[in-house]
C-alpha positions as CSV (number, residue, x, y, z in Angstrom):
1,M,7.0,-5.6,-17.2
2,S,7.0,-8.7,-19.4
3,R,9.7,-11.3,-19.8
4,L,10.5,-14.3,-22.0
5,L,9.5,-17.0,-19.6
6,L,7.0,-19.7,-19.1
7,A,4.6,-19.4,-16.2
8,S,5.9,-20.5,-12.9
9,A,4.5,-20.7,-9.4
10,I,6.3,-19.1,-6.4
11,T,5.7,-21.2,-3.2
12,L,6.2,-20.4,0.4
13,A,8.7,-22.8,1.9
14,L,8.5,-23.1,5.7
15,A,11.0,-25.9,6.2
16,A,14.7,-25.4,5.6
17,C,16.9,-28.1,4.2
18,N,20.6,-29.1,4.5
19,G,22.4,-27.6,1.5
20,G,24.7,-29.7,-0.7
21,Q,28.3,-28.7,-0.9
22,S,30.7,-28.9,-3.9
23,G,28.3,-30.9,-6.0
24,D,27.3,-33.3,-3.2
25,A,23.5,-34.0,-3.2
26,T,21.4,-33.7,0.0
27,S,17.7,-33.8,0.6
28,T,15.1,-33.7,3.3
29,A,13.2,-36.7,1.7
30,E,11.7,-39.0,4.2
31,A,13.1,-42.6,4.4
32,T,11.4,-44.9,2.1
33,P,11.8,-48.6,1.1
34,A,14.7,-49.5,-1.1
35,A,14.1,-48.9,-4.8
36,P,13.5,-51.6,-7.3
37,A,16.5,-53.1,-9.0
38,S,15.4,-52.4,-12.5
39,L,13.2,-50.0,-14.4
40,D,10.8,-52.8,-15.4
41,E,9.9,-53.3,-11.7
42,I,8.7,-49.7,-11.4
43,E,5.0,-48.9,-12.0
44,L,4.5,-46.8,-15.1
45,I,2.7,-43.6,-14.1
46,P,0.1,-42.7,-16.7
47,R,0.5,-39.3,-18.4
48,E,-3.1,-38.6,-17.5
49,A,-2.2,-38.6,-13.8
50,L,0.8,-36.3,-14.4
51,F,-0.5,-33.9,-17.1
52,G,-4.2,-34.2,-17.1
53,N,-6.5,-31.8,-15.3
54,P,-5.9,-31.7,-11.6
55,E,-8.9,-32.6,-9.5
56,R,-8.6,-29.2,-7.7
57,A,-6.1,-26.3,-8.0
58,N,-5.6,-22.7,-6.8
59,V,-7.8,-23.1,-3.7
60,Q,-8.8,-19.8,-2.1
61,L,-11.2,-18.3,0.5
62,S,-13.2,-15.2,-0.1
63,P,-12.1,-12.3,2.1
64,D,-15.2,-12.6,4.3
65,G,-14.6,-16.3,4.7
66,R,-18.0,-17.3,3.4
67,Y,-16.9,-19.1,0.2
68,L,-14.2,-21.6,-0.6
69,S,-13.1,-21.6,-4.3
70,W,-10.9,-23.6,-6.5
71,V,-10.2,-24.4,-10.2
72,A,-11.4,-27.7,-11.4
73,P,-12.7,-29.4,-14.6
74,L,-16.2,-28.6,-16.0
75,D,-16.9,-30.9,-18.9
76,G,-13.1,-31.3,-19.2
77,T,-12.2,-27.6,-19.1
78,M,-10.7,-25.9,-16.1
79,N,-13.2,-23.5,-14.5
80,V,-13.7,-21.7,-11.2
81,W,-15.9,-23.5,-8.7
82,T,-17.3,-22.1,-5.4
83,A,-18.9,-23.6,-2.3
84,P,-20.0,-22.4,1.1
85,A,-16.9,-22.6,3.2
86,D,-18.7,-25.1,5.5
87,D,-20.4,-27.2,2.9
88,L,-18.2,-28.4,0.0
89,S,-20.9,-30.7,-1.2
90,A,-22.8,-27.7,-2.4
91,A,-20.1,-26.7,-4.9
92,K,-21.0,-25.4,-8.3
93,A,-19.2,-23.9,-11.2
94,A,-19.0,-20.1,-11.2
95,T,-17.5,-19.9,-14.7
96,R,-18.2,-21.8,-17.9
97,D,-15.2,-21.5,-20.2
98,T,-15.0,-24.1,-23.0
99,A,-11.7,-23.2,-24.5
100,R,-8.2,-23.2,-22.8
101,G,-9.7,-23.0,-19.3
102,I,-9.4,-20.5,-16.5
103,R,-6.4,-20.6,-14.1
104,S,-6.0,-17.0,-12.9
105,Y,-8.7,-15.7,-10.6
106,F,-9.0,-13.9,-7.3
107,W,-11.7,-12.5,-5.0
108,S,-12.8,-8.9,-4.8
109,Y,-14.0,-7.3,-1.6
110,Q,-17.5,-6.9,-3.0
111,P,-19.6,-9.7,-1.4
112,D,-20.3,-12.6,-3.7
113,T,-18.0,-11.3,-6.5
114,L,-14.9,-12.9,-7.9
115,L,-12.7,-11.8,-10.8
116,Y,-10.8,-13.8,-13.4
117,L,-8.5,-13.3,-16.3
118,R,-9.0,-15.0,-19.7
119,D,-7.2,-14.7,-23.1
120,T,-8.2,-16.2,-26.4
121,G,-6.2,-19.1,-27.7
122,G,-3.0,-18.1,-25.9
123,D,-2.7,-14.6,-27.4
124,E,-2.1,-13.1,-23.9
125,D,-4.7,-10.4,-24.5
126,F,-6.1,-11.0,-21.1
127,H,-9.5,-9.6,-20.4
128,L,-10.8,-9.1,-16.8
129,Y,-14.2,-10.6,-15.9
130,A,-16.4,-10.2,-12.8
131,V,-18.7,-12.9,-11.7
132,N,-21.6,-12.3,-9.3
133,L,-22.3,-15.5,-7.5
134,A,-25.7,-14.4,-6.3
135,T,-27.1,-13.7,-9.9
136,G,-24.7,-15.9,-11.9
137,E,-23.9,-12.9,-14.1
138,S,-20.5,-12.7,-15.7
139,R,-19.3,-9.4,-17.1
140,D,-16.2,-8.5,-19.2
141,L,-14.8,-5.4,-17.5
142,T,-12.3,-4.8,-20.3
143,P,-14.4,-5.4,-23.5
144,F,-12.0,-4.0,-26.0
145,E,-10.0,-5.7,-28.8
146,K,-6.3,-6.2,-28.5
147,T,-6.3,-5.2,-24.8
148,T,-4.3,-6.7,-22.0
149,A,-5.8,-5.9,-18.6
150,Q,-3.5,-5.1,-15.6
151,V,-5.1,-5.2,-12.2
152,L,-3.5,-2.3,-10.3
153,G,-5.6,-2.1,-7.1
154,V,-8.2,-4.0,-5.1
155,S,-9.1,-2.5,-1.7
156,D,-11.5,-3.4,1.2
157,R,-12.1,0.3,1.6
158,H,-13.7,0.5,-1.8
159,P,-15.2,-3.0,-2.4
160,G,-17.4,-2.0,-5.3
161,T,-14.6,-0.8,-7.6
162,I,-11.1,-1.8,-8.6
163,L,-8.2,-0.1,-10.4
164,V,-7.4,-1.5,-13.8
165,G,-4.8,-0.7,-16.5
166,M,-6.0,-0.9,-20.1
167,N,-4.0,-0.4,-23.3
168,D,-6.9,0.0,-25.7
169,R,-6.0,3.6,-26.5
170,D,-2.3,2.9,-27.0
171,P,-1.1,-0.7,-27.2
172,K,2.3,0.2,-25.7
173,W,1.0,1.9,-22.5
174,H,-1.8,1.3,-20.0
175,D,-4.1,4.1,-19.0
176,V,-5.5,3.7,-15.4
177,Y,-9.3,3.4,-14.8
178,R,-11.5,2.9,-11.8
179,V,-14.0,0.2,-12.8
180,D,-17.4,-0.4,-11.2
181,L,-17.8,-4.1,-10.6
182,A,-21.6,-4.1,-10.9
183,S,-22.1,-2.0,-14.0
184,G,-18.7,-2.4,-15.7
185,E,-18.5,1.4,-16.1
186,R,-15.0,2.7,-16.2
187,T,-13.8,6.2,-15.0
188,L,-10.4,7.5,-16.2
189,V,-8.0,8.0,-13.3
190,E,-4.9,8.8,-15.4
191,R,-4.2,8.9,-19.1
192,N,-0.7,7.5,-19.5
193,D,0.9,10.1,-21.7
194,Q,4.3,9.9,-19.8
195,E,5.1,6.3,-20.7
196,I,4.7,5.0,-17.2
197,S,5.6,1.4,-16.9
198,G,4.1,0.7,-13.5
199,Y,2.0,2.3,-10.8
200,I,1.7,1.9,-7.0
201,A,-1.7,3.0,-5.6
202,D,-2.7,3.3,-2.0
203,A,-5.8,1.7,-0.3
204,D,-7.9,4.6,-1.4
205,F,-6.9,4.1,-5.1
206,A,-4.7,7.3,-5.1
207,L,-1.7,6.8,-7.4
208,R,1.3,7.4,-5.2
209,Y,4.4,6.0,-7.0
210,A,5.3,5.1,-10.5
211,S,8.3,3.9,-12.6
212,R,9.3,5.0,-16.1
213,A,11.9,3.3,-18.3
214,R,14.8,5.3,-19.6
215,P,16.5,5.0,-23.0
216,D,19.6,3.6,-21.3
217,G,17.6,0.7,-19.9
218,G,17.4,2.0,-16.4
219,E,14.3,3.4,-14.7
220,D,13.2,6.6,-13.1
221,L,11.3,6.3,-9.8
222,L,8.5,8.9,-9.5
223,R,6.2,10.1,-6.7
224,R,3.0,12.0,-6.9
225,T,3.3,15.7,-6.1
226,G,0.0,17.4,-6.5
227,D,-1.3,16.5,-9.9
228,A,2.2,15.8,-11.4
229,W,4.8,13.1,-11.2
230,E,8.2,14.1,-9.7
231,K,11.4,12.1,-10.2
232,Y,12.9,11.3,-6.8
233,D,15.3,8.4,-7.5
234,E,16.5,6.1,-10.3
235,I,17.5,2.6,-10.9
236,P,20.7,2.0,-13.0
237,F,20.5,-0.4,-15.9
238,E,22.5,-3.1,-14.0
239,D,19.9,-3.1,-11.3
240,G,16.9,-3.1,-13.7
241,L,16.0,-6.8,-13.2
242,T,16.6,-6.8,-9.4
243,T,15.2,-3.5,-8.0
244,G,11.7,-2.2,-7.8
245,F,8.6,-1.5,-5.8
246,A,7.4,-4.2,-3.5
247,G,4.1,-2.7,-2.1
248,L,2.6,-0.1,0.1
249,S,1.1,-0.4,3.5
250,K,-2.6,0.3,3.8
251,D,-2.0,3.5,5.8
252,G,0.3,4.7,3.0
253,G,3.1,5.3,5.5
254,T,5.5,2.6,4.4
255,L,6.8,1.8,0.9
256,Y,8.5,-1.5,0.4
257,M,11.4,-1.8,-2.0
258,R,13.3,-4.8,-3.4
259,D,16.7,-3.2,-3.9
260,S,20.1,-4.4,-5.2
261,R,21.6,-0.9,-5.6
262,E,25.1,-0.6,-4.0
263,R,25.0,-4.3,-3.1
264,N,24.8,-7.6,-4.9
265,T,21.8,-9.6,-3.7
266,V,18.4,-8.1,-3.5
267,A,17.4,-6.9,0.0
268,L,14.0,-5.8,1.3
269,F,13.8,-2.2,2.6
270,A,11.0,-0.2,4.2
271,V,10.8,3.4,3.2
272,D,9.0,6.0,5.3
273,T,6.9,7.9,2.8
274,A,6.8,11.1,4.8
275,T,10.5,11.4,5.5
276,G,12.1,9.1,2.9
277,A,14.1,7.3,5.6
278,K,15.1,3.9,4.5
279,S,15.5,0.9,6.8
280,L,16.8,-2.6,5.9
281,L,14.4,-5.4,6.8
282,H,16.3,-8.4,5.5
283,E,19.2,-9.5,3.3
284,D,21.1,-12.6,2.5
285,A,24.6,-12.8,1.0
286,R,23.8,-15.9,-1.0
287,A,20.5,-15.2,-2.6
288,D,17.8,-12.5,-3.3
289,I,14.8,-11.8,-1.2
290,G,11.9,-13.8,-2.6
291,D,8.3,-13.9,-1.5
292,S,6.8,-12.0,1.5
293,L,3.7,-12.2,3.8
294,A,1.8,-9.1,4.6
295,D,-0.9,-8.5,7.2
296,P,-4.3,-8.5,5.3
297,K,-5.6,-5.7,7.5
298,T,-2.6,-3.4,7.5
299,G,-0.5,-4.4,4.5
300,K,2.6,-4.5,6.8
301,V,5.2,-7.1,5.8
302,Q,5.4,-9.8,8.5
303,A,7.8,-12.3,7.0
304,V,10.1,-12.7,4.0
305,S,11.7,-15.6,2.2
306,V,15.1,-16.3,0.7
307,N,15.6,-19.2,-1.7
308,Y,19.1,-20.5,-2.2
309,L,19.0,-24.3,-2.4
310,R,15.6,-24.4,-0.6
311,E,13.3,-21.6,0.5
312,A,13.6,-20.4,4.1
313,W,11.7,-17.8,6.0
314,T,12.5,-15.0,8.4
315,V,9.6,-13.7,10.5
316,F,9.3,-10.1,11.6
317,D,6.0,-10.3,13.3
318,D,6.0,-12.6,16.4
319,G,2.2,-12.7,16.1
320,I,2.4,-15.2,13.2
321,K,5.6,-17.1,14.2
322,A,3.7,-19.9,16.0
323,D,1.4,-20.2,13.0
324,L,4.3,-20.6,10.6
325,D,5.9,-23.1,12.9
326,R,2.7,-25.2,12.9
327,L,2.6,-25.2,9.1
328,A,6.3,-26.1,8.9
329,A,5.4,-29.2,11.0
330,I,3.2,-30.6,8.2
331,G,6.2,-32.2,6.6
332,P,9.7,-31.7,5.1
333,G,8.3,-30.1,1.9
334,E,7.0,-26.6,1.4
335,A,3.8,-24.9,2.5
336,S,2.4,-21.9,0.9
337,I,-0.4,-19.6,2.2
338,N,-2.8,-19.2,-0.7
339,T,-5.2,-16.8,1.0
340,R,-5.9,-15.2,4.3
341,T,-9.3,-13.8,5.2
342,L,-9.6,-10.1,5.9
343,D,-9.9,-10.7,9.7
344,D,-6.9,-13.1,9.4
345,R,-8.7,-15.8,11.3
346,T,-8.6,-18.4,8.5
347,W,-5.9,-19.4,6.0
348,I,-5.8,-21.7,3.1
349,V,-2.5,-23.6,2.9
350,A,-1.0,-25.6,0.1
351,Y,1.6,-28.2,1.0
352,S,3.8,-30.2,-1.4
353,A,7.3,-31.8,-1.6
354,A,9.3,-32.9,-4.7
355,E,7.8,-36.4,-4.3
356,S,4.4,-35.2,-3.1
357,P,1.9,-33.2,-5.2
358,V,0.0,-30.4,-3.6
359,E,-2.4,-31.0,-0.7
360,Y,-4.7,-28.3,0.6
361,Y,-5.4,-27.5,4.3
362,R,-7.7,-25.1,6.1
363,Y,-5.9,-23.4,9.0
364,D,-8.0,-21.8,11.7
365,R,-5.8,-19.6,13.8
366,G,-8.1,-19.7,16.9
367,D,-8.2,-22.5,19.4
368,G,-4.4,-23.1,19.3
369,G,-4.3,-23.3,15.5
370,K,-6.4,-26.0,14.0
371,L,-5.1,-27.5,10.8
372,T,-7.5,-29.6,8.7
373,R,-6.5,-31.4,5.6
374,M,-9.2,-30.9,2.9
375,F,-8.0,-32.7,-0.3
376,S,-5.2,-33.5,-2.7
377,G,-4.9,-31.6,-5.9
378,R,-3.9,-34.8,-7.8
379,P,-5.2,-37.9,-5.9
380,A,-4.4,-40.1,-8.8
381,L,-0.7,-39.7,-7.9
382,E,-1.1,-40.9,-4.3
383,G,1.0,-44.1,-3.8
384,K,2.8,-43.7,-7.1
385,P,6.6,-44.2,-7.3
386,L,7.5,-40.5,-7.1
387,V,11.1,-39.6,-6.3
388,P,13.1,-36.9,-4.4
389,M,14.8,-33.9,-5.9
390,W,18.3,-33.2,-4.8
391,P,19.7,-29.6,-4.5
392,L,23.3,-29.2,-5.7
393,E,26.1,-26.6,-5.9
394,L,28.0,-27.2,-9.1
395,Q,31.0,-25.2,-10.4
396,S,31.4,-23.5,-13.8
397,R,34.7,-23.6,-15.6
398,D,35.3,-20.0,-14.5
399,G,34.4,-20.5,-10.8
400,K,30.8,-19.6,-10.6
401,T,28.5,-21.5,-8.3
402,L,25.5,-23.0,-10.3
403,V,22.7,-24.0,-8.0
404,S,21.1,-27.0,-9.6
405,Y,18.6,-29.8,-9.0
406,L,19.0,-33.5,-9.7
407,T,16.2,-36.0,-9.9
408,L,17.1,-39.7,-10.3
409,P,14.8,-42.6,-11.4
410,P,14.1,-45.1,-8.5
411,H,16.2,-47.9,-9.8
412,A,19.2,-45.7,-10.2
413,D,19.3,-44.6,-6.5
414,A,18.3,-47.6,-4.4
415,D,19.4,-46.0,-1.1
416,R,18.0,-42.6,-2.0
417,D,21.2,-40.7,-1.1
418,G,21.1,-38.6,-4.3
419,K,24.0,-40.3,-5.9
420,A,23.5,-42.6,-8.9
421,D,24.2,-46.3,-8.3
422,A,24.9,-46.7,-12.1
423,P,24.8,-44.4,-15.1
424,V,21.4,-43.9,-16.7
425,P,20.3,-41.7,-19.7
426,M,19.8,-38.1,-18.7
427,V,17.6,-35.1,-19.7
428,L,19.1,-31.7,-19.2
429,L,15.9,-29.7,-18.5
430,V,16.5,-26.0,-19.1
431,H,14.3,-23.3,-17.6
432,G,12.7,-20.4,-19.5
433,G,13.3,-16.7,-19.1
434,P,16.3,-16.6,-19.1
435,W,15.5,-14.2,-16.3
436,A,13.9,-16.8,-14.1
437,R,15.2,-19.7,-12.0
438,D,14.8,-23.4,-11.2
439,A,13.8,-24.3,-7.6
440,Y,13.1,-27.3,-5.4
441,G,9.6,-28.7,-5.5
442,Y,7.1,-31.0,-7.2
443,S,7.5,-31.0,-10.9
444,S,5.4,-33.1,-13.2
445,Y,8.1,-33.1,-15.8
446,D,10.8,-34.3,-13.5
447,Q,8.6,-37.1,-12.1
448,W,7.5,-38.1,-15.6
449,L,11.0,-38.3,-17.0
450,A,12.4,-40.1,-14.0
451,N,9.6,-42.6,-14.2
452,R,10.5,-43.3,-17.8
453,G,14.1,-44.1,-16.7
454,Y,16.0,-40.8,-17.1
455,A,18.0,-38.7,-14.6
456,V,16.9,-35.1,-14.8
457,L,19.3,-32.2,-14.2
458,S,18.1,-28.6,-14.0
459,V,20.8,-25.8,-13.9
460,N,20.6,-22.2,-12.8
461,F,23.0,-20.9,-15.4
462,R,24.4,-17.4,-15.3
463,G,21.7,-15.0,-16.3
464,S,19.2,-16.7,-14.0
465,T,17.6,-14.6,-11.3
466,G,17.6,-15.1,-7.6
467,F,21.3,-15.3,-6.8
468,G,22.3,-11.6,-6.9
469,K,22.6,-9.1,-9.7
470,D,26.2,-10.0,-10.5
471,F,25.1,-13.6,-11.4
472,T,22.2,-12.3,-13.4
473,N,24.2,-9.6,-15.2
474,A,26.9,-12.2,-16.0
475,G,24.5,-13.5,-18.7
476,D,24.5,-10.2,-20.6
477,G,25.9,-10.8,-24.1
478,E,26.3,-14.5,-23.3
479,W,23.4,-16.1,-25.2
480,A,25.0,-19.1,-26.9
481,G,28.1,-18.2,-25.0
482,K,29.0,-18.6,-21.3
483,M,25.3,-19.2,-20.5
484,H,25.6,-22.3,-22.7
485,D,29.0,-23.2,-21.3
486,D,27.4,-23.5,-17.8
487,L,25.0,-26.1,-19.2
488,I,27.8,-28.0,-20.8
489,D,29.8,-27.8,-17.5
490,A,26.8,-29.3,-15.6
491,V,26.6,-32.2,-18.1
492,E,30.3,-32.9,-17.7
493,W,29.8,-33.0,-13.9
494,A,27.0,-35.5,-14.3
495,V,29.2,-37.7,-16.5
496,K,32.1,-37.5,-14.1
497,Q,29.8,-38.4,-11.2
498,G,28.5,-41.4,-13.0
499,V,25.0,-40.1,-13.3
500,T,25.0,-40.6,-17.0
501,T,27.3,-41.2,-20.0
502,Q,28.2,-38.6,-22.6
503,D,26.3,-40.3,-25.4
504,K,23.0,-40.6,-23.5
505,V,22.2,-36.9,-22.7
506,A,19.2,-35.1,-24.2
507,I,18.5,-31.4,-23.9
508,M,15.0,-30.1,-23.4
509,G,13.2,-26.9,-22.5
510,G,10.7,-24.2,-23.2
511,S,11.0,-20.6,-24.2
512,Y,14.7,-19.7,-23.5
513,G,15.0,-23.4,-22.7
514,G,13.8,-24.1,-26.2
515,Y,16.5,-21.7,-27.5
516,A,19.1,-23.5,-25.4
517,T,18.0,-26.7,-27.0
518,L,18.5,-25.3,-30.5
519,V,21.9,-23.9,-29.4
520,G,22.9,-27.3,-28.0
521,L,22.2,-29.0,-31.4
522,T,23.8,-26.3,-33.5
523,F,26.7,-24.7,-31.5
524,T,27.7,-28.0,-29.7
525,P,26.3,-30.7,-32.0
526,D,28.3,-33.5,-30.4
527,A,27.2,-32.7,-26.8
528,F,23.7,-34.1,-26.9
529,A,22.0,-37.2,-28.3
530,C,18.8,-35.2,-29.2
531,G,16.8,-32.2,-28.3
532,V,13.2,-31.2,-27.5
533,D,12.5,-27.5,-28.2
534,I,9.2,-26.0,-26.9
535,V,8.4,-22.5,-28.2
536,G,12.1,-21.6,-28.5
537,P,13.3,-18.7,-30.7
538,A,15.6,-19.7,-33.6
539,N,16.3,-16.2,-35.0
540,L,17.1,-13.5,-32.3
541,N,16.7,-10.7,-34.8
542,T,13.1,-11.6,-35.6
543,L,12.4,-12.4,-32.0
544,L,13.3,-8.9,-30.9
545,S,11.6,-7.3,-33.9
546,T,8.2,-8.8,-33.1
547,V,7.9,-8.5,-29.3
548,P,4.4,-7.4,-28.1
549,P,3.9,-3.7,-28.1
550,Y,3.2,-3.6,-24.3
551,W,6.7,-4.7,-23.7
552,A,7.9,-1.2,-24.7
553,S,9.1,-0.4,-21.1
554,F,11.2,-3.5,-21.0
555,Y,12.6,-3.3,-24.6
556,Q,15.8,-1.4,-23.7
557,Q,16.6,-4.0,-21.1
558,L,16.2,-6.7,-23.7
559,V,18.4,-5.1,-26.4
560,R,21.1,-4.1,-24.0
561,R,21.3,-7.6,-22.6
562,M,21.1,-9.3,-26.0
563,G,21.7,-7.0,-29.0
564,D,19.8,-4.3,-30.8
565,P,18.4,-5.5,-34.2
566,Q,18.2,-1.8,-35.3
567,T,22.0,-1.4,-35.2
568,E,24.5,-3.1,-37.5
569,E,26.6,-4.3,-34.6
570,G,23.6,-5.6,-32.7
571,K,22.1,-7.3,-35.7
572,A,25.4,-9.0,-36.5
573,W,25.6,-10.3,-32.9
574,L,22.1,-11.5,-32.9
575,T,22.6,-13.3,-36.2
576,E,25.8,-15.0,-35.0
577,R,24.0,-16.2,-31.8
578,S,20.9,-17.5,-33.6
579,P,20.6,-21.3,-34.1
580,L,19.1,-20.5,-37.5
581,S,22.5,-19.4,-38.7
582,R,24.0,-22.8,-37.9
583,V,21.3,-25.2,-39.3
584,D,24.0,-27.1,-41.2
585,A,25.5,-28.3,-37.9
586,I,22.4,-30.2,-36.8
587,S,23.1,-33.9,-36.9
588,K,21.0,-35.2,-34.0
589,P,17.2,-35.8,-33.8
590,L,15.1,-32.7,-33.0
591,L,11.5,-32.3,-31.9
592,I,9.9,-28.9,-32.0
593,G,6.6,-27.9,-30.3
594,Q,4.9,-24.6,-31.0
595,G,1.7,-22.7,-30.3
596,A,0.3,-20.8,-33.4
597,N,-0.9,-17.9,-31.3
598,D,2.3,-17.3,-29.3
599,P,2.7,-13.5,-28.9
600,R,6.3,-13.8,-27.4
601,V,8.0,-16.4,-29.6
602,K,5.9,-16.3,-32.7
603,Q,5.2,-19.3,-34.9
604,D,7.6,-17.9,-37.5
605,E,10.5,-18.7,-35.1
606,S,9.8,-22.4,-35.4
607,D,8.7,-22.2,-39.0
608,Q,12.0,-20.6,-40.0
609,I,14.2,-23.4,-38.6
610,V,11.9,-26.1,-39.7
611,N,11.9,-24.7,-43.2
612,A,15.6,-24.3,-43.3
613,M,16.2,-27.9,-42.1
614,T,13.6,-29.3,-44.6
615,A,15.3,-27.4,-47.4
616,K,18.6,-29.1,-46.5
617,N,17.0,-32.5,-46.0
618,I,17.8,-32.5,-42.3
619,P,15.1,-34.5,-40.4
620,V,12.9,-32.7,-37.9
621,T,9.6,-33.5,-36.2
622,Y,7.4,-30.4,-35.9
623,V,4.3,-30.4,-33.7
624,L,2.0,-27.3,-34.0
625,F,-1.1,-26.5,-32.0
626,P,-3.5,-23.9,-33.6
627,D,-5.2,-23.0,-30.3
628,E,-2.1,-22.5,-28.1
629,G,0.2,-19.7,-27.2
630,H,3.5,-19.6,-25.2
631,G,3.3,-23.1,-23.9
632,F,0.5,-25.6,-23.9
633,A,-2.3,-24.8,-21.5
634,R,-5.0,-27.2,-22.5
635,P,-4.2,-30.6,-20.9
636,E,-5.3,-32.4,-24.0
637,N,-2.6,-30.6,-25.9
638,N,0.0,-30.9,-23.2
639,K,-0.6,-34.7,-23.0
640,A,-0.5,-35.0,-26.7
641,F,2.8,-33.2,-27.1
642,N,4.3,-35.2,-24.2
643,A,3.1,-38.4,-25.7
644,V,5.1,-37.5,-28.8
645,A,8.1,-36.3,-26.7
646,E,8.1,-39.6,-24.8
647,G,8.3,-41.7,-27.9
648,F,10.9,-39.4,-29.3
649,L,13.1,-39.6,-26.2
650,S,12.6,-43.4,-26.0
651,Q,14.0,-43.8,-29.5
652,C,16.9,-41.4,-28.8
653,L,17.9,-42.4,-25.2
654,G,16.4,-45.9,-24.8
655,G,14.0,-45.1,-21.9
656,R,10.6,-46.6,-21.8
657,A,7.5,-45.1,-23.3
658,Q,3.8,-45.4,-22.7
659,P,2.2,-45.9,-26.2
660,I,0.5,-42.8,-27.6
661,G,-2.8,-44.7,-27.7
662,E,-5.8,-42.4,-27.4
663,E,-3.8,-39.5,-26.0
664,F,-4.7,-37.2,-28.9
665,A,-8.4,-37.2,-28.0
666,G,-9.6,-33.6,-27.7
667,S,-6.3,-32.2,-28.8
668,S,-5.8,-29.8,-31.8
669,I,-2.4,-31.4,-32.6
670,T,-1.0,-31.1,-36.1
671,V,2.4,-32.4,-37.3
672,P,3.3,-30.4,-40.4
673,T,6.5,-32.5,-40.9
674,G,8.5,-35.4,-39.5
675,A,5.7,-37.6,-38.1
676,D,7.6,-40.6,-39.3
677,G,10.4,-39.7,-36.9
678,V,8.5,-40.8,-33.8
679,P,7.4,-44.4,-33.3
680,G,3.6,-44.7,-33.6
681,L,3.0,-41.1,-34.4
682,V,1.8,-41.6,-38.0
683,E,-0.7,-44.2,-36.9
684,A,-1.9,-42.1,-33.9
685,L,-2.5,-39.1,-36.2
686,E,-4.4,-41.2,-38.7
687,S,-6.6,-42.6,-35.9
688,H,-7.1,-39.1,-34.5
689,T,-8.1,-37.7,-37.8
690,Q,-10.7,-40.4,-38.3
691,E,-12.2,-39.7,-34.9
692,V,-12.4,-36.0,-35.6
693,R,-14.2,-36.6,-38.9
694,K,-16.9,-38.8,-37.2
């Protein structure tokens, strides 16, 4: 199932925090020296340190514990590196991508073999590749045009093969194949003629459960009976975003379900596959079940998280409780277990806090649990003036609780109590989705903006996920309505609390957050001083009419929550809620960023509103990247856009800005219109063009 959101990482928080009440900010940040009295006294953190390639990321161990792996630059492009687990000095690149880089990879159970996913220019047609470390051979396991691979099963019982879904026959639906890792040969397991949206396979690669979307937006739950699928349960439309399969134990005896049916928040249940008996494992009245930990040998769930203001864990298996306690003692931030070896003797742990980028540890469970720090993902940020993030509970005008997060620049919170000492300009940073959420943790955007002198406020408006289905479903039919009211209410809170002033607030976001930016400047043109829209839709009719074909199983959820462009009523609603229909209202500066290959929010979405503004002589700065998709994956492009955004915000809000300088080096940046709207942009583009021509 695909959704309109930017990629986000889910982390395992092992330390609880004290929650803020009624808009009061609290944090577990460690005591630090008093902040400087003015912005000028604070070190300017270079964009390269924040948005350039990390030194290492996504660190893993092979299931047999022989190899350590990570993603790191090779000639400036992110690739997978491996090293013997006991000799990091022998590291070498296992992949050699030269385009947008590789970020998604994982180990197979075949010795010396890892797998990675790669698309082309951000088109999200992800192909699955296998790399044999012994021979250096890389093989495309899904070598078909316009095909998006889905990995359905990897098992230690069958190390030489994997289950993969491929939509090369029908772009809407994925057939299931068993693929040989050595030869690449595929064997059909099931031709998907029944419009199955998702499969659950057991450890022997037998398809056991499946789901199928219904015309009403709900889902049928299916189980395998002989050679056929039998409906045994269903998910109503209102639970469609919050209920679904959560895994199967390796013995096939327990099916795990995330379930909000006949309740509000999502709980975790264990279902006996032989009898159908259902038992509640964990629930929380405030928030949904989040991530889980499962035994690598048995697949049995051992612990589960709930994230309200901060993520907290409940342990079911006493055998790992002492281990999690040791990881929680690393610090007040959050620790995530990246990988566990098959024998469960060794874990790779990532630790970070809002003011501390990720650090990687090796945890050996024997000998009382030995924890060894290996390295930092971004050592260039060590010792830099990073700041805390403060969880909040704000109230909407109609009484809903909006879990939010506030980041303050150092000079505005000298005693680090989460309350502004004096008003500063503010950026309202809106998350994508909208069926996603903001959460506590390190954020390069929050730290960047705070370092430039801005308070940053992120709001989980209605429609966000994680706080129960009632809160999520309250966003239905409320695009540019009550969802936007929640954002306005949060800004008003910030003004009343002295965080900022009404005339010094910008709105910024990607995907749905980009749409919210356009809504802010068209539906409430006096509420914001300016806006930064990244891959945001401007015309909801064309957005829904051009979704990727493999979103077919999710389409009815989309149109029931938004509006159906194939009906007159739905089309009228979508037109009315589209920023494109209110271009005349735009009176504040607007910066738009777009990837030309975006399959979700296509370039035409940005082109439409830019063309409409240009026709009416309304200024707009439009930045377009020909080699990007839904967001800017190449660090060269991300830095380039943020250099433009930094100058744009400085001119609008009065914060400081690092000059663009040589930030366009290696970027594909183009600015079809409005380059003169950002200080130094015209000159930087001319210099960049000259360098490219050399």
